[in-house]
N, C-alpha and C positions, 0 to 999 in steps of 0.2 A: 569732478562730477562724473566724467566718463568712467573712471575706475570704479566708482560706487555703483553705477548702472551695470557694469560687467559683473561685479560681485553679486549683485542682487539677481541678475539673470542666471548666473551659474548656480546660485542657491535654489532658485525656482526649478531649474532643470534637474538638479540633483534630487530634490524632493519629489518631483514627478516621476523620475526613474525609480526611486525607492518605493513609491506608492504602487507603481506598475509591478514591480518585483513582488511585493507583498500580495497583491491581487492574484498574480499568477501562481504563487506558492500556495495560496489558500484554495485555489481551484484544483490543484493536483490531487488525484485520487478520488475526486468527486464523481467521476464518470466510469468507475470500475464496472466492468461487465461480467456478470456471473456466468459460470459455465452451465451448459445444458446438454441434454441428450447423452449420446455415447461418450462424448468428451467428458462430461461430468462424471459418468460411471467409471471411466478409465482413470481419471485424475484422482478421484476419491479412493479407488482401490489402491493405487500406487502410494498415495500419501498415508493411508491407514496402515498399509503393510510396513511402511518406513517407520511409523511411530509406534507400531505394535498395538494399535487400537485407539479408541477415543471417539469423539463426536465431531463431525464436520460442522462448523458454524458459519463458514463463508468460503466461497470460491471466486476466483477472478481470472480474467485473461490478462497476460502480460504485466506482471508486477515484479518490481525489483530485479529487472534484467532476466526474468524467466519467461517462458511462454505461458505457463499456468501457475497459479498460486492457490493452495488449499490451506485454510486455517482450521486447526483442530484443537478442541479443548480436550486435554488429557484427563484421565481418571483422577489425578491428583489436583485438578482445578487449574493447572497452568495451561497456557495456550502456546502453540507453535505454528508457524507458517512454513509449509513445505513448498519448495520451489521446484518445478518440473520443467523439462525441456519438451520439445515437440513430440518426442516418442514416449512421453510419460516416465522418463527416467528422472530420479531425484538428483538435482544438481546442488542442493543445499537446503538448509532449514535455519530458522532463527526464532528465538523467543518472541512472542507477540507483545506489543505494548500494553495490552489489556491486563488488568490484574485478575486474580482468580475469581473475584465476585462481580466483575464488571460485565455489563451486557454490551453486545455489539450495537453500534449506532452510527449516526451520520458522521460523527467526529472521530470514528474509529480509525486507528492507524494500521 
């Protein structure tokens, strides 16, 4: 009987931990803060120079290990996120998860 109780208690704890992990993961990225002012101007200019043009569709502070992130829709419809350091130097870029015809939204990655 004691063994059964321990097993059930362990299962309940494991499910609780799993639920908490899912809740935390779901909340990640929901509080992205957009850039503004001269920071927005400098980050946008650096990102557009890096991509050779396009349209800025989103900016954010501190994303993917960078200080600033600028998401750009290129002329061919693809999207790229340009990652910048504190001095607005490009430290990397990556294709965005959105498809060419998708719109940015609450569930955007």
